[in-house]
C-alpha positions in Angstrom: 5.8 -37.7 49.6 8.0 -34.6 49.9 8.0 -31.8 47.3 11.5 -31.3 45.9 10.8 -27.7 45.0 8.1 -25.1 45.7 4.9 -25.7 43.7 5.1 -22.2 42.2 8.2 -23.4 40.3 6.1 -25.9 38.4 4.4 -23.4 36.2 3.6 -19.7 35.8 5.6 -16.6 36.0 5.3 -13.0 35.0 6.5 -11.3 31.8 6.1 -7.5 31.3 3.3 -7.4 33.9 1.2 -10.3 32.4 0.8 -13.8 33.8 1.9 -16.7 31.5 1.7 -20.4 31.8 4.5 -22.8 30.8 4.2 -26.5 31.9 6.5 -29.4 31.2 4.8 -32.7 32.0 8.1 -34.5 32.8 9.3 -31.7 35.1 6.0 -32.0 37.0 6.7 -35.6 37.8 10.2 -34.9 38.8 9.1 -32.2 41.2 6.6 -34.4 43.0 8.6 -37.7 43.3 11.9 -39.3 42.7 11.1 -41.6 39.9 14.0 -44.0 40.8 13.0 -44.5 44.4 9.3 -44.2 44.5 7.0 -47.1 44.5 4.5 -47.6 41.6 1.5 -47.0 43.8 3.0 -43.6 44.7 3.5 -42.7 41.0 -0.1 -43.2 39.9 -1.7 -40.4 41.9 1.2 -38.1 41.1 0.7 -38.7 37.4 -3.0 -38.0 37.7 -2.3 -34.7 39.4 0.1 -33.7 36.7 -2.4 -34.6 34.0 -5.0 -32.4 35.7 -2.6 -29.5 35.8 -1.7 -29.9 32.2 -5.3 -29.9 31.0 -6.1 -26.9 33.1 -3.3 -25.0 31.5 -4.4 -26.0 28.0 -7.9 -24.6 28.6 -6.7 -21.2 29.8 -7.5 -18.4 27.3 -4.6 -17.0 25.3 -3.1 -13.7 26.2 -3.3 -14.2 30.0 -7.1 -13.9 30.5 -7.4 -16.7 32.9 -11.0 -16.2 33.7 -13.8 -15.2 31.3 -15.6 -12.0 32.2 -19.3 -11.7 31.8 -20.3 -9.2 29.1 -23.7 -8.1 27.9 -25.4 -5.4 25.7 -28.9 -4.0 25.5 -30.8 -1.2 23.8 -31.7 1.9 25.7 -32.7 5.4 24.7 -32.0 4.9 21.0 -28.5 3.5 21.7 -26.7 0.2 22.2 -25.4 0.1 25.7 -22.7 -2.3 27.1 -21.2 -2.9 30.5 -17.6 -1.8 30.9 -15.1 -4.7 30.4 -12.2 -4.8 32.8 -9.0 -3.7 31.1 -10.7 -2.9 27.7 -8.7 -0.5 25.6 -11.4 -0.1 23.0 -14.7 -1.5 21.8 -15.7 -2.5 18.2 -19.4 -2.3 17.3 -20.3 -4.4 14.2 -23.6 -3.8 12.5 -25.1 -6.4 10.1 -27.5 -4.6 7.8 -30.8 -6.0 6.4 -29.1 -6.4 3.1 -26.5 -8.7 4.7 -23.6 -6.3 4.5 -21.7 -5.5 7.7 -20.0 -2.4 8.9 -18.1 -1.6 12.1 -17.1 1.4 14.1 -14.5 1.6 16.9 -15.0 3.4 20.2 -12.6 4.2 23.0 -12.2 2.0 26.1 -14.0 4.6 28.2 -17.2 4.4 26.1 -20.2 2.3 27.2 -22.7 3.2 24.5 -23.1 4.1 20.8 -26.2 6.0 19.5 -28.0 4.1 16.8 -28.0 7.2 14.6 -24.2 6.8 14.5 -24.5 3.2 13.3 -27.3 3.4 10.7 -29.5 6.0 9.1 -32.4 4.0 7.5 -35.0 1.8 9.1 -34.6 -1.9 9.2 -33.9 -4.9 11.5 -30.2 -4.9 12.4 -27.9 -7.2 14.3 -25.5 -5.3 16.5 -22.4 -7.0 18.0 -20.1 -5.3 20.5 -16.6 -6.6 21.0 -14.5 -5.8 24.0 -10.9 -5.3 22.9 -7.8 -5.5 25.1 -4.5 -4.4 23.4 -5.9 -5.2 19.9 -7.4 -8.5 20.9 -11.1 -9.2 20.9 -11.7 -10.9 24.2 -15.5 -10.8 24.7 -18.6 -10.1 22.6 -22.4 -9.8 23.0 -25.1 -9.2 20.4 -28.6 -7.9 20.1 -31.2 -7.6 17.3 -32.8 -4.1 17.0 -35.7 -2.9 14.8 -34.8 0.6 13.9 -37.7 2.8 12.7 -37.4 6.2 11.1 -39.5 8.7 9.1 -38.1 9.2 5.6 -36.9 12.7 4.7 -38.9 14.6 2.1 -37.4 14.4 -1.4 -35.1 17.2 -2.5 -33.0 18.2 -5.5 -35.8 18.6 -8.1 -34.8 19.3 -11.7 -37.0 19.7 -14.8 -35.3 19.0 -18.2 -37.2 18.5 -21.4 -40.3 16.8 -20.2 -38.7 14.7 -17.4 -38.9 15.7 -13.7 -36.2 14.2 -11.5 -35.2 14.4 -7.9 -32.5 12.9 -5.6 -32.9 9.3 -4.4 -34.2 9.0 -0.9 -32.3 6.4 1.1 -34.8 3.8 2.4 -37.6 4.7 0.0 -39.3 1.8 -1.8 -41.1 4.1 -4.3 -42.5 7.7 -4.7 -46.1 9.0 -5.1 -46.6 11.8 -7.6 -49.3 14.4 -8.0 -49.5 17.1 -10.6 -51.7 20.1 -9.8 -53.6 18.0 -7.3 -54.1 15.0 -9.6 -52.7 11.7 -8.3 -50.6 9.9 -10.8 -49.8 6.9 -8.6 -46.3 5.7 -7.6 -43.0 5.3 -9.5 -40.0 3.2 -8.4 -37.4 5.6 -9.7 -36.8 9.3 -8.7 -38.1 10.5 -12.1 -41.5 11.2 -13.7 -42.3 12.0 -17.4 -44.5 15.0 -17.8 -44.7 15.1 -21.6 -48.3 13.8 -21.8 -49.5 16.0 -19.0 -48.0 19.4 -20.0 -50.5 20.4 -22.7 -51.2 24.0 -21.9 -49.0 27.0 -21.0 -49.1 27.8 -17.3 -47.8 27.1 -13.8 -47.6 23.5 -12.6 -47.1 22.1 -9.0 -45.7 18.6 -8.7 -45.8 17.0 -5.2 -43.6 14.0 -4.4 -43.8 11.8 -1.3 -41.2 9.1 -0.5 -42.9 5.8 0.4 -41.3 3.4 2.9 -42.1 0.1 4.6 -42.7 -1.2 8.1 -39.4 0.3 9.3 -39.4 3.5 7.2 -42.5 5.7 7.6 -43.6 7.8 4.5 -42.0 11.2 4.2 -43.9 14.5 4.3 -44.8 15.7 0.7 -42.3 17.9 -1.1 -43.5 20.3 -3.8 -41.8 21.7 -6.9 -43.4 24.6 -8.8 -42.4 25.5 -12.4 -43.8 27.4 -15.4 -44.3 25.6 -18.7 -44.7 27.2 -22.0 -46.5 24.8 -24.3 -45.8 24.6 -28.0 -48.5 26.1 -30.2 -51.2 23.9 -31.6 -50.9 23.1 -35.3 -52.9 24.9 -37.9 -55.6 22.9 -39.5 -57.9 22.8 -42.6 -55.2 23.7 -45.1 -56.9 24.6 -48.4 -55.1 24.9 -51.8 -57.2 26.9 -54.3 -56.9 28.6 -57.7 -58.1 32.1 -58.4 -57.5 34.1 -61.6 -54.8 31.6 -62.8 -52.9 31.8 -59.5 -52.6 29.1 -56.9 -52.9 30.0 -53.2 -52.8 28.1 -49.9 -54.5 29.1 -46.7 -55.1 27.5 -43.2 -57.0 28.1 -40.1 -55.1 28.9 -36.8 -56.1 26.9 -33.8 -58.4 28.7 -31.4 -56.6 31.0 -29.0 -53.3 30.6 -30.7 -51.2 33.7 -31.6 -48.0 32.2 -33.0 -45.0 34.3 -33.8 -45.1 33.0 -37.4 -45.8 30.0 -39.6 -43.4 27.9 -41.5 -44.5 26.3 -44.8 -42.7 23.9 -47.0 -43.6 22.8 -50.6 -42.3 19.4 -51.4 -42.2 17.4 -54.7 -40.9 13.9 -54.5 -37.7 14.1 -52.5 -37.1 17.8 -53.1 -38.0 20.7 -50.9 -39.0 23.5 -53.4 -39.9 26.2 -50.9 -39.2 26.6 -47.1 -40.1 30.0 -45.8 -41.7 31.8 -42.8 -44.8 34.0 -43.0 -46.7 36.0 -40.4 -50.0 35.5 -42.3 -52.1 32.4 -42.7 -52.0 32.3 -46.5 -49.3 32.2 -49.2 -49.2 32.2 -53.0 -47.6 29.1 -54.6 -48.0 30.0 -58.3 -44.3 30.5 -59.0 -43.3 27.4 -57.1 -45.6 24.9 -58.9 -44.1 25.0 -62.4 -44.6 21.5 -63.5 -47.4 18.9 -63.7 -46.5 17.0 -60.6 -47.8 15.8 -57.2 -47.1 18.3 -54.4 -47.2 18.2 -50.6 -47.6 21.4 -48.5 -46.5 21.2 -44.9 -47.4 24.0 -42.4 -46.6 24.4 -38.7 -46.6 27.3 -36.2 -43.7 28.7 -34.2 -43.8 30.4 -30.8 -41.8 30.7 -27.6 -42.9 27.2 -26.6 -41.3 25.7 -29.7 -42.9 24.5 -32.9 -46.3 22.9 -33.3 -47.2 19.7 -35.0 -47.3 19.7 -38.8 -50.4 20.0 -40.9 -50.1 18.5 -44.4 -52.0 18.9 -47.7 -51.4 17.0 -51.0 -52.5 18.4 -54.4 -51.7 17.9 -58.1 -51.0 20.3 -60.9 -52.0 19.5 -64.5 -51.4 21.8 -67.5 -50.5 24.7 -65.2 -53.6 24.5 -63.1 -54.9 22.6 -60.1 -56.2 19.1 -60.9 -59.7 18.5 -59.7 
């Protein structure tokens, strides 16, 4: 059997510096034999050879990469490291987070590693896949699973408003432990803690908060917030309404240690407020206000820089111009 043309004419060529494959099955037969003059026993091996060539061309990777290159990645010195891929113009590093979401970052073709700190900032088990890219085409990939462990940063951004202490969310924290003046109040899931039931006295308070993690995120160092709280005054107590010399008076006892700026008293009958005034003393005369035979309620509370106290109430009745017994 004599070849009609050089074998190189059967397939292949170059286009813009890249090898390409183009095979026509019938042309292959015509190059190897003259179909009109060859014997059947000569055609059979030629057809088999053509079929092998055709299958080989079909299995070649697209884009001219005739042979697969080996490619691998590994973790080293807190970075994902990969071997240089021949002809790579860039690399794409894809990270699958513990939550299932995926992010990626692109690195130049000269790069052979990416620090883990550039890929994720909280602890967890991540899947990292590196793709070798040649002229925009991903031609090879390799993956690894990496358990990233960190220490959580101490909480910051404290703010005290009303009776709620808040701070900034710490990424990776599962909860926060809280102490107030050294007393442990356990853990809370949100970055907020109500202090209303704790702040009973005027003074300085120190709240310490620690971000708590998990097996991949170590607990943070404690972070402290110091503030001064002015408590509202305690309410007066033991309100007494009495009658002396035909006049009606009310008096009350200040709470121990309290020096309020003033007291507010209100005299109420039914749905009407008859009197609402301030007084610096702890007694008032009500004679002119109780003009009818009715049921009355006297409310008294203290005012100071910390706000107003709770209200102390006293009910009494007037009959025929005097206190009813």
